[in-house]
N, CA, C and O of each residue as an XYZ file, in Angstrom:
760
protein
N       0.858     -1.115     -0.010
C       0.053     -0.114      0.007
C       0.869      1.211      0.035
O       0.515      2.195     -0.615
N       1.915      1.187      0.774
C       2.802      2.458      0.894
C       3.485      2.592     -0.493
O       3.690      3.737     -0.896
N       3.853      1.560     -1.252
C       4.496      1.724     -2.500
C       3.485      2.411     -3.566
O       3.918      3.216     -4.390
N       2.166      2.065     -3.509
C       1.215      2.723     -4.281
C       1.066      4.201     -3.922
O       0.974      5.019     -4.838
N       1.039      4.571     -2.719
C       0.909      5.982     -2.296
C       2.223      6.714     -2.620
O       2.185      7.853     -3.087
N       3.369      6.089     -2.384
C       4.690      6.785     -2.950
C       4.565      6.999     -4.482
O       4.883      8.093     -4.950
N       4.127      6.031     -5.259
C       4.017      6.102     -6.721
C       3.131      7.129     -7.171
O       3.422      7.910     -8.077
N       1.916      7.133     -6.465
C       0.888      8.168     -6.666
C       1.379      9.677     -6.445
O       1.111     10.587     -7.229
N       2.075      9.810     -5.362
C       2.570     11.189     -5.059
C       3.706     11.583     -6.033
O       3.896     12.757     -6.351
N       4.493     10.501     -6.517
C       5.566     10.911     -7.465
C       4.980     11.283     -8.749
O       5.492     12.206     -9.383
N       3.865     10.603     -9.241
C       3.145     10.995    -10.442
C       2.538     12.442    -10.312
O       2.630     13.253    -11.234
N       1.923     12.716     -9.141
C       1.509     14.006     -8.844
C       2.573     15.046     -8.996
O       2.385     16.077     -9.642
N       3.686     14.760     -8.393
C       4.804     15.808     -8.514
C       5.173     15.983     -9.990
O       5.349     17.120    -10.429
N       5.300     14.888    -10.787
C       5.650     15.008    -12.147
C       4.610     15.728    -12.924
O       4.991     16.451    -13.845
N       3.329     15.618    -12.664
C       2.282     16.379    -13.317
C       2.444     17.934    -13.063
O       2.360     18.755    -13.976
N       2.672     18.249    -11.801
C       2.849     19.502    -11.264
C       4.106     20.277    -12.040
O       4.025     21.398    -12.544
N       5.148     19.521    -12.021
C       6.430     19.868    -12.644
C       6.173     20.299    -14.067
O       6.527     21.397    -14.497
N       5.461     19.270    -14.867
C       5.153     19.437    -16.140
C       4.294     20.741    -16.431
O       4.564     21.496    -17.365
N       3.254     20.938    -15.569
C       2.364     22.097    -15.790
C       3.225     23.278    -15.646
O       3.176     24.148    -16.516
N       4.073     23.405    -14.552
C       4.922     24.443    -14.384
C       5.850     24.864    -15.701
O       5.949     26.021    -16.110
N       6.432     23.848    -16.216
C       7.248     23.947    -17.356
C       6.404     24.534    -18.553
O       6.839     25.494    -19.190
N       5.237     23.971    -18.840
C       4.437     24.469    -19.899
C       3.973     25.938    -19.550
O       4.074     26.800    -20.422
N       3.511     26.225    -18.409
C       3.099     27.708    -18.271
C       4.305     28.609    -18.329
O       4.138     29.739    -18.789
N       5.478     28.250    -17.922
C       6.705     29.024    -18.032
C       7.182     29.337    -19.410
O       7.739     30.398    -19.692
N       6.948     28.393    -20.243
C       7.265     28.379    -21.704
C       6.338     29.379    -22.406
O       6.718     30.178    -23.262
N       5.020     29.246    -21.934
C       4.082     30.015    -22.677
C       4.280     31.563    -22.144
O       4.097     32.476    -22.949
N       4.624     31.830    -20.895
C       4.914     33.220    -20.469
C       6.244     33.612    -21.081
O       6.405     34.798    -21.371
N       7.163     32.783    -21.294
C       8.359     33.190    -21.964
C       8.299     33.639    -23.297
O       8.931     34.581    -23.776
N       7.341     32.757    -23.973
C       7.142     33.067    -25.451
C       6.459     34.419    -25.531
O       6.872     35.156    -26.427
N       5.487     34.877    -24.751
C       4.895     36.209    -24.704
C       5.939     37.225    -24.522
O       5.943     38.232    -25.230
N       6.850     37.015    -23.589
C       7.805     37.910    -23.269
C       8.883     38.170    -24.410
O       9.423     39.259    -24.601
N       9.101     37.089    -25.088
C      10.018     37.261    -26.233
C       9.376     37.658    -27.536
O      10.044     37.848    -28.553
N       8.096     37.777    -27.486
C       7.380     38.214    -28.745
C       7.904     39.503    -29.189
O       7.978     40.449    -28.405
N       8.305     39.594    -30.530
C       9.007     40.854    -31.026
C       8.004     42.021    -31.035
O       7.019     42.023    -31.774
N       8.302     43.009    -30.180
C       7.491     44.201    -30.153
C       7.285     45.009    -31.469
O       6.361     45.801    -31.656
N       8.363     44.672    -32.439
C       8.217     45.409    -33.753
C       7.485     44.439    -34.682
O       7.281     44.849    -35.825
N       7.047     43.175    -34.349
C       6.314     42.386    -35.181
C       5.107     43.112    -35.882
O       4.273     43.589    -35.113
N       4.916     43.247    -37.097
C       3.925     43.965    -37.611
C       2.544     43.184    -37.538
O       2.409     42.016    -37.904
N       1.559     43.964    -37.030
C       0.234     43.495    -36.857
C      -0.477     43.501    -38.128
O      -0.052     44.232    -39.023
N      -1.624     42.694    -38.341
C      -2.332     42.626    -39.498
C      -3.225     43.842    -39.463
O      -3.446     44.502    -38.448
N      -3.765     44.101    -40.781
C      -4.677     45.059    -41.050
C      -6.088     44.686    -40.339
O      -6.481     43.521    -40.391
N      -6.783     45.601    -39.728
C      -8.094     45.154    -39.275
C      -9.129     45.420    -40.319
O      -9.517     46.569    -40.528
N      -9.558     44.459    -40.937
C     -10.498     44.488    -42.217
C     -11.859     45.347    -41.861
O     -12.369     46.204    -42.583
N     -12.323     44.901    -40.560
C     -13.640     45.588    -40.228
C     -13.461     47.066    -40.071
O     -14.337     47.806    -40.517
N     -12.379     47.575    -39.463
C     -12.076     48.966    -39.265
C     -11.689     49.595    -40.608
O     -11.998     50.770    -40.805
N     -11.076     48.942    -41.486
C     -10.788     49.497    -42.790
C     -12.090     49.719    -43.527
O     -12.185     50.713    -44.247
N     -13.103     48.875    -43.407
C     -14.466     49.036    -44.140
C     -15.064     50.195    -43.455
O     -15.621     51.020    -44.179
N     -15.043     50.412    -42.105
C     -15.674     51.580    -41.419
C     -14.939     52.820    -42.017
O     -15.613     53.722    -42.513
N     -13.694     52.885    -41.988
C     -12.917     54.048    -42.288
C     -13.268     54.504    -43.815
O     -13.438     55.685    -44.118
N     -13.350     53.485    -44.685
C     -13.482     53.831    -46.043
C     -14.885     54.352    -46.347
O     -15.174     54.565    -47.525
N     -15.683     54.550    -45.488
C     -16.950     55.282    -45.580
C     -16.786     56.786    -45.350
O     -17.666     57.590    -45.660
N     -15.621     57.131    -44.791
C     -15.314     58.511    -44.576
C     -13.963     58.883    -45.489
O     -13.891     59.948    -46.103
N     -13.008     57.981    -45.504
C     -11.839     58.410    -46.172
C     -11.073     57.232    -46.719
O     -11.026     56.131    -46.170
N     -10.469     57.562    -47.861
C      -9.463     56.491    -48.549
C      -8.110     57.085    -48.485
O      -7.938     58.257    -48.819
N      -7.203     56.383    -48.098
C      -5.782     56.792    -47.891
C      -4.796     56.041    -48.718
O      -4.870     54.813    -48.756
N      -3.898     56.670    -49.370
C      -2.790     56.039    -50.062
C      -1.380     56.609    -49.622
O      -1.149     57.818    -49.631
N      -0.552     55.756    -49.278
C       0.861     56.106    -48.957
C       1.845     55.648    -49.954
O       1.714     54.550    -50.494
N       2.840     56.455    -50.227
C       3.809     56.114    -51.228
C       5.191     56.508    -50.570
O       5.310     57.651    -50.128
N       6.162     55.683    -50.491
C       5.923     54.119    -50.920
C       4.901     53.338    -50.142
O       4.645     53.683    -48.988
N       4.338     52.379    -50.659
C       3.276     51.730    -49.806
C       3.772     50.895    -48.750
O       4.853     50.314    -48.848
N       2.941     50.801    -47.632
C       3.210     50.043    -46.479
C       1.814     49.676    -45.989
O       0.793     50.288    -46.300
N       1.882     48.555    -45.145
C       0.524     48.270    -44.400
C       0.138     49.318    -43.454
O       0.983     49.848    -42.733
N      -1.188     49.663    -43.420
C      -1.756     50.450    -42.436
C      -3.084     49.837    -42.090
O      -3.578     48.889    -42.702
N      -3.647     50.478    -41.015
C      -4.934     50.073    -40.634
C      -5.530     51.271    -39.936
O      -4.954     52.358    -39.892
N      -6.764     51.016    -39.367
C      -7.421     52.196    -38.530
C      -7.955     51.621    -37.303
O      -8.185     50.412    -37.278
N      -8.170     52.326    -36.314
C      -8.814     52.070    -35.081
C      -9.461     53.456    -34.617
O      -9.142     54.583    -34.994
N     -10.393     53.108    -33.759
C     -10.990     54.328    -33.097
C      -9.965     54.924    -32.034
O      -9.395     54.195    -31.222
N      -9.789     56.156    -32.087
C      -8.881     56.743    -31.108
C      -9.358     56.850    -29.704
O     -10.284     57.619    -29.444
N      -8.823     56.174    -28.833
C      -9.128     56.037    -27.579
C      -7.836     55.733    -26.629
O      -6.746     55.429    -27.113
N      -8.067     55.844    -25.241
C      -6.902     55.612    -24.406
C      -6.521     54.032    -24.575
O      -7.349     53.121    -24.570
N      -5.235     53.895    -24.712
C      -4.635     52.585    -24.938
C      -4.608     51.936    -26.294
O      -4.206     50.784    -26.455
N      -5.082     52.768    -27.341
C      -4.980     52.295    -28.784
C      -3.434     52.211    -29.140
O      -2.586     52.932    -28.615
N      -3.205     51.357    -29.981
C      -1.831     51.080    -30.620
C      -1.560     52.305    -31.416
O      -2.429     52.767    -32.155
N      -0.395     52.844    -31.295
C       0.005     53.954    -32.094
C       0.369     53.518    -33.725
O      -0.060     54.134    -34.701
N       1.072     52.565    -33.769
C       1.420     51.904    -35.102
C       1.347     50.397    -35.151
O       1.329     49.717    -34.125
N       1.304     49.890    -36.376
C       1.202     48.495    -36.522
C       2.416     47.666    -36.197
O       2.294     46.475    -35.910
N       3.584     48.267    -36.234
C       4.892     47.578    -35.932
C       5.433     47.905    -34.591
O       6.629     47.709    -34.374
N       4.626     48.406    -33.636
C       5.229     48.629    -32.296
C       4.112     48.351    -31.284
O       2.952     48.164    -31.651
N       4.485     48.331    -30.027
C       3.504     48.135    -28.959
C       3.150     49.543    -28.271
O       2.459     49.567    -27.253
N       3.577     50.549    -28.778
C       3.287     51.863    -28.073
C       1.935     52.175    -28.146
O       1.274     51.958    -29.162
N       1.429     52.727    -27.019
C      -0.081     53.071    -26.973
C      -0.275     54.527    -26.762
O       0.659     55.146    -26.251
N      -1.333     55.141    -27.076
C      -1.639     56.531    -26.884
C      -2.295     56.539    -25.372
O      -3.300     55.912    -25.036
N      -1.580     57.303    -24.631
C      -1.986     57.346    -23.078
C      -2.634     58.689    -22.690
O      -3.337     58.746    -21.680
N      -2.429     59.724    -23.429
C      -2.944     61.019    -23.228
C      -3.453     61.469    -24.648
O      -2.694     61.520    -25.615
N      -4.761     61.786    -24.708
C      -5.454     62.036    -25.892
C      -6.387     63.334    -25.662
O      -7.279     63.388    -24.816
N      -6.058     64.305    -26.498
C      -6.918     65.540    -26.404
C      -8.387     65.176    -26.759
O      -8.656     64.276    -27.555
N      -9.313     65.921    -26.129
C     -10.827     65.540    -26.278
C     -11.118     65.577    -27.804
O     -11.863     64.712    -28.264
N     -10.601     66.482    -28.586
C     -11.072     66.568    -29.913
C     -10.770     65.402    -30.850
O     -11.398     65.256    -31.898
N      -9.794     64.569    -30.458
C      -9.435     63.395    -31.100
C     -10.113     62.166    -30.722
O     -10.108     61.179    -31.457
N     -10.740     62.203    -29.507
C     -11.469     60.847    -29.032
C     -12.551     60.418    -29.967
O     -13.335     61.265    -30.396
N     -12.652     59.126    -30.323
C     -13.696     58.680    -31.168
C     -13.390     58.772    -32.624
O     -14.123     58.184    -33.419
N     -12.303     59.505    -33.061
C     -12.043     59.714    -34.486
C     -11.289     58.402    -35.023
O     -10.895     57.502    -34.283
N     -11.157     58.423    -36.318
C     -10.424     57.270    -36.960
C      -8.921     57.515    -36.986
O      -8.410     58.439    -37.618
N      -8.252     56.634    -36.263
C      -6.795     56.798    -36.297
C      -6.143     55.969    -37.225
O      -6.275     54.745    -37.217
N      -5.356     56.663    -38.125
C      -4.703     56.046    -39.137
C      -3.381     55.423    -38.485
O      -2.558     56.168    -37.954
N      -3.207     54.093    -38.536
C      -2.093     53.347    -37.932
C      -1.085     52.877    -38.979
O      -1.318     51.854    -39.622
N      -0.070     53.527    -39.154
C       0.933     53.054    -40.167
C       2.081     52.473    -39.452
O       1.915     51.748    -38.471
N       3.292     52.787    -39.942
C       4.498     52.227    -39.290
C       5.256     53.172    -38.514
O       5.122     54.354    -38.830
N       6.006     52.895    -37.583
C       6.727     53.824    -36.652
C       7.885     54.599    -37.316
O       8.183     55.716    -36.894
N       8.549     54.025    -38.355
C       9.620     54.799    -38.962
C       9.430     54.675    -40.430
O      10.091     53.853    -41.065
N       8.526     55.480    -41.023
C       8.519     55.434    -42.495
C       9.744     56.061    -43.039
O      10.383     56.905    -42.411
N      10.086     55.597    -44.317
C      11.280     56.176    -44.941
C      10.991     57.677    -45.505
O       9.880     58.113    -45.805
N      12.083     58.291    -45.575
C      12.090     59.772    -46.204
C      11.455     59.491    -47.597
O      11.532     58.402    -48.165
N      10.836     60.563    -48.073
C      10.001     60.430    -49.240
C       8.745     59.925    -49.251
O       8.077     59.807    -50.278
N       8.292     59.538    -47.877
C       6.737     59.063    -47.762
C       5.938     60.187    -48.086
O       6.153     61.300    -47.606
N       4.913     59.906    -48.980
C       3.940     61.039    -49.178
C       2.498     60.340    -48.852
O       2.341     59.120    -48.896
N       1.572     61.176    -48.552
C       0.289     60.583    -48.056
C      -0.673     61.401    -49.002
O      -0.483     62.601    -49.201
N      -1.804     60.642    -49.625
C      -2.845     61.315    -50.228
C      -4.031     60.616    -49.640
O      -4.103     59.409    -49.413
N      -5.014     61.577    -49.407
C      -6.290     61.059    -48.813
C      -7.482     61.622    -49.518
O      -7.451     62.773    -49.956
N      -8.486     60.890    -49.639
C      -9.724     61.470    -50.391
C     -10.852     61.390    -49.209
O     -11.150     60.305    -48.711
N     -11.431     62.567    -48.813
C     -12.482     62.655    -47.891
C     -13.842     62.431    -48.613
O     -14.053     63.043    -49.660
N     -14.684     61.662    -48.150
C     -15.977     61.477    -48.736
C     -17.094     62.301    -48.170
O     -18.179     62.484    -48.723
N     -16.731     62.757    -47.060
C     -17.737     63.736    -46.143
C     -16.814     64.626    -45.526
O     -15.619     64.354    -45.404
N     -17.421     65.848    -45.073
C     -16.677     66.715    -44.354
C     -16.016     66.217    -42.964
O     -16.672     65.515    -42.194
N     -14.755     66.590    -42.692
C     -14.172     66.067    -41.529
C     -13.137     67.112    -41.082
O     -12.669     67.955    -41.847
N     -12.807     66.986    -39.740
C     -11.520     67.653    -39.215
C     -10.547     66.659    -39.288
O     -10.731     65.584    -38.718
N      -9.393     66.922    -40.009
C      -8.127     66.099    -39.947
C      -7.020     66.580    -39.133
O      -6.626     67.741    -39.243
N      -6.449     65.673    -38.245
C      -5.421     65.886    -37.323
C      -4.306     65.090    -37.852
O      -4.374     63.881    -38.074
N      -3.165     65.910    -38.064
C      -1.922     65.280    -38.503
C      -0.848     65.535    -37.359
O      -0.520     66.671    -37.017
N      -0.374     64.469    -36.846
C       0.731     64.806    -35.675
C       1.844     63.832    -35.836
O       1.769     62.717    -36.353
N       2.938     64.438    -35.297
C       4.213     63.779    -35.550
C       5.280     64.111    -34.309
O       5.099     65.055    -33.540
N       6.240     63.343    -34.237
C       7.226     63.434    -33.105
C       7.841     64.808    -33.293
O       8.047     65.280    -34.411
N       8.117     65.415    -32.191
C       8.776     66.771    -32.335
C      10.142     66.849    -32.731
O      10.540     67.865    -33.300
N      10.990     65.790    -32.472
C      12.404     65.736    -32.801
C      12.634     64.966    -34.071
O      13.267     65.414    -35.027
N      12.055     63.723    -34.015
C      12.335     62.853    -35.265
C      11.113     63.100    -36.029
O      10.153     62.337    -35.921
N      11.093     64.146    -36.813
C       9.889     64.486    -37.453
C       9.809     64.306    -38.976
O       8.795     64.622    -39.597
N      10.850     63.813    -39.536
C      10.790     63.429    -40.932
C      10.791     64.756    -41.891
O      10.680     64.672    -43.114
N      10.923     65.929    -41.219
C      10.966     67.171    -41.946
C       9.462     67.769    -41.923
O       9.217     68.743    -42.636
N       8.519     67.237    -41.165
C       7.088     67.647    -41.130
C       6.995     68.926    -40.578
O       6.118     69.698    -40.966
N       7.897     69.274    -39.613
C       7.793     70.685    -39.010
C       7.860     71.702    -40.031
O       6.973     72.556    -40.048
N       8.842     71.732    -40.934
C       8.929     72.656    -42.042
C       7.870     72.539    -43.064
O       7.429     73.536    -43.636
N       7.437     71.294    -43.315
C       6.550     70.965    -44.422
C       5.130     71.674    -44.102
O       4.456     72.284    -44.932
N       4.779     71.462    -42.627
C       3.420     71.885    -42.316
C       3.418     73.466    -42.036
O       2.371     74.110    -42.097
N       4.615     74.033    -41.734
C       4.652     75.502    -41.678
C       4.357     76.224    -42.986
O       3.937     77.381    -43.012
N       4.605     75.461    -44.112
C       4.285     75.929    -45.371
C       2.959     75.500    -45.914
O       2.728     75.714    -47.104
N       2.124     74.955    -45.209
C       0.776     74.491    -45.712
C      -0.336     75.533    -45.055
O      -0.732     75.325    -43.908
N      -0.768     76.528    -45.733
C      -1.546     77.562    -45.236
C      -2.861     77.033    -44.668
O      -3.353     77.653    -43.725
N      -3.433     76.035    -45.107
C      -4.793     75.640    -44.703
C      -4.712     74.884    -43.385
O      -5.754     74.717    -42.753
N      -3.508     74.392    -42.899
C      -3.452     73.657    -41.730
C      -3.016     74.559    -40.529
O      -2.108     75.376    -40.679
N      -3.655     74.409    -39.354
C      -3.482     75.209    -38.278
C      -2.889     74.443    -37.108
O      -3.422     73.430    -36.655
N      -1.710     74.992    -36.616
C      -1.113     74.269    -35.488
C      -1.917     74.259    -34.321
O      -2.429     75.324    -33.976
N      -2.123     73.179    -33.621
C      -2.728     73.063    -32.423
C      -1.898     73.192    -31.087
O      -0.710     72.869    -31.081
N      -2.514     73.656    -29.978
C      -1.881     73.801    -28.762
C      -1.626     72.537    -27.999
O      -0.680     72.414    -27.221
N      -2.507     71.604    -28.253
C      -2.490     70.272    -27.587
C      -2.030     69.148    -28.575
O      -2.011     69.318    -29.794
N      -1.677     68.035    -27.981
C      -1.222     66.820    -28.993
C      -1.376     65.618    -28.034
O      -1.364     65.787    -26.814
N      -1.514     64.471    -28.570
C      -1.524     63.365    -27.868
C      -0.157     62.906    -27.472
O       0.808     63.328    -28.109
N       0.021     62.008    -26.392
C       1.176     61.429    -25.917
C       1.149     59.986    -25.858
O       0.132     59.418    -25.462
N       2.181     59.337    -26.217
C       2.302     57.791    -26.237
C       3.399     57.344    -25.344
O       4.361     58.040    -25.019
N       3.168     56.101    -24.970
C       4.285     55.327    -24.097
C       4.722     56.209    -22.870
O       5.909     56.153    -22.550
N       3.988     56.906    -22.251
C       4.251     57.979    -21.036
C       4.996     57.316    -19.999
O       5.719     58.028    -19.302
N       4.952     56.170    -19.789
C       5.530     55.470    -18.573
C       6.960     54.931    -18.765
O       7.531     54.315    -17.865
N       7.575     55.200    -20.072
C       8.809     54.582    -20.426
C       9.772     55.680    -21.008
O      10.242     55.643    -22.145
N       9.983     56.583    -20.153
C      10.895     57.723    -20.718
C      10.074     58.763    -21.303
O       8.851     58.764    -21.164
N      10.789     59.766    -22.038
C      10.194     60.883    -22.565
C       9.950     60.851    -23.941
O       9.333     61.795    -24.435
N      10.370     59.826    -24.719
C      10.421     59.857    -26.153
C       8.987     60.037    -26.712
O       8.916     60.471    -27.861
N       7.857     59.767    -26.067
C       6.547     60.006    -26.573
C       5.691     61.074    -25.992
O       4.471     61.139    -26.143
N       6.467     61.957    -25.276
C       5.743     63.008    -24.490
C       5.565     64.399    -25.300
O       4.777     65.273    -24.941
N       6.332     64.484    -26.346
C       6.206     65.777    -27.120
C       5.947     65.553    -28.532
O       6.854     65.058    -29.201
N       4.860     65.841    -29.073
C       4.560     65.785    -30.392
C       4.056     67.141    -30.876
O       3.796     68.006    -30.041
N       3.897     67.385    -32.243
C       3.357     68.496    -32.779
C       2.046     68.020    -33.565
O       2.039     66.974    -34.214
N       0.961     68.847    -33.461
C      -0.235     68.415    -34.182
C      -0.777     69.599    -34.959
O      -0.719     70.737    -34.494
N      -1.297     69.331    -36.127
C      -1.878     70.324    -37.048
C      -3.285     69.807    -37.348
O      -3.613     68.621    -37.307
N      -4.136     70.915    -37.676
C      -5.591     70.576    -37.850
C      -6.026     71.168    -39.169
O      -5.644     72.283    -39.523
N      -6.845     70.396    -39.907
C      -7.429     70.954    -41.141
C      -8.892     70.746    -41.052
O      -9.360     69.684    -40.640
N      -9.640     71.773    -41.442
C     -11.122     71.569    -41.613
C     -11.291     71.364    -43.070
O     -10.881     72.222    -43.853
N     -11.827     70.360    -43.453
C     -11.985     69.877    -44.867
C     -13.214     69.330    -45.329
O     -13.842     68.537    -44.628
N     -13.628     69.706    -46.509
C     -14.731     69.215    -47.125
C     -14.421     67.881    -47.995
O     -13.266     67.466    -48.095
N     -15.404     67.300    -48.554
C     -14.993     66.114    -49.452
C     -14.116     66.668    -50.456
O     -14.220     67.800    -50.928
N     -13.198     65.759    -50.771
C     -12.309     65.985    -51.813
C     -10.911     65.472    -51.690
O     -10.686     64.886    -50.631
N      -9.892     65.566    -52.565
C      -8.643     64.946    -52.521
C      -7.669     65.931    -51.867
O      -7.662     67.132    -52.136
N      -6.775     65.286    -50.912
C      -5.798     66.104    -50.173
C      -4.438     65.390    -50.237
O      -4.386     64.166    -50.358
N      -3.396     66.115    -50.161
C      -2.131     65.403    -50.126
C      -1.147     66.180    -49.120
O      -1.186     67.395    -48.924
N      -0.307     65.328    -48.549
C       0.754     65.831    -47.712
C       2.029     65.424    -48.402
O       2.367     64.265    -48.646
N       2.758     66.627    -48.714
C       4.122     66.458    -49.364
C       5.009     65.468    -48.716
O       4.930     65.228    -47.512
N       5.931     64.841    -49.579
C       6.743     63.828    -49.136
C       7.663     64.227    -47.937
O       8.210     65.328    -47.876
N       7.795     63.239    -46.973
C       8.681     63.572    -45.803
C      10.096     63.862    -46.350
O      10.520     63.171    -47.276
N      10.800     64.792    -45.854
C      12.126     65.088    -46.359
C      13.223     64.301    -45.689
O      14.359     64.363    -46.161
N      12.967     63.551    -44.602
C      13.789     62.723    -43.926
C      13.265     61.446    -43.417
O      12.055     61.298    -43.245
N      14.118     60.515    -43.169
C      13.691     59.095    -42.649
C      13.096     59.306    -41.281
O      13.298     60.346    -40.653
N      12.327     58.269    -40.802
C      11.813     58.115    -39.415
C      10.907     59.084    -39.165
O      10.980     59.720    -38.114
N       9.854     59.352    -40.160
C       8.765     60.501    -39.896
C       7.718     59.821    -39.094
O       6.714     59.372    -39.646
N       7.906     59.729    -37.841
C       6.939     59.127    -36.853
C       5.674     59.930    -36.884
O       5.619     61.020    -36.314
N       4.640     59.416    -37.544
C       3.390     60.252    -37.635
C       2.099     59.412    -37.505
O       2.074     58.210    -37.768
N       1.019     60.123    -37.078
C      -0.399     59.562    -37.231
C      -1.280     60.558    -37.827
O      -0.990     61.744    -37.981
N      -2.403     59.984    -38.160
C      -3.510     61.054    -38.593
C      -4.779     60.503    -37.990
O      -5.051     59.303    -37.945
N      -5.547     61.502    -37.521
C      -7.064     61.144    -36.999
C      -7.941     61.898    -38.004
O      -7.619     63.014    -38.411
N      -9.024     61.285    -38.383
C      -9.980     61.835    -39.199
C     -11.310     61.742    -38.362
O     -11.794     60.699    -37.922
N     -11.820     63.022    -38.218
C     -12.990     63.157    -37.228
C     -14.150     63.770    -37.967
O     -14.234     64.972    -38.222
N     -15.055     62.838    -38.298
C     -16.192     63.275    -39.187
C     -17.050     64.343    -38.536
O     -17.467     64.199    -37.386
N     -17.325     65.462    -39.303
C     -18.055     66.529    -38.820
C     -19.611     66.359    -38.813
O     -20.329     67.268    -38.396
């Protein structure tokens, strides 16, 4: 009888050790997941967005849309989230591109309905957008801007945001003059 009890407790210990190893491996796999792994486009959100706007970027890269809200992913290839969002952006359609588009990236969008368009970019690694937007007379610089990744240093604390009141039609943003033009766009239907 003692031999069966000892064998039973030995099996129980093996089962517990096996479960711990499996759980540890799953946790380790999540920790080692590449934060720069590109996420898929959200087909449902693309369909919703295309009722208001159609966007084309050159050179082409994957992008998606999400509603602008606390904790939303900034870009498809990073895990940074927006943690501070000005009221006027909440609920708008956030264009989610890549974190470091190459120099020469241009954006064209067609609005199907009137909208307020917000274009914001990193204040230091701006791809040349600071001087580009200063030369665009219809775009107005805003006093507020969103912030991302606020708990991990200061890299996401300072952005520059411009606003355009726009009717239906075709609009373009001139090509970025430098690499790493960290930007986003929010389209807020009027």
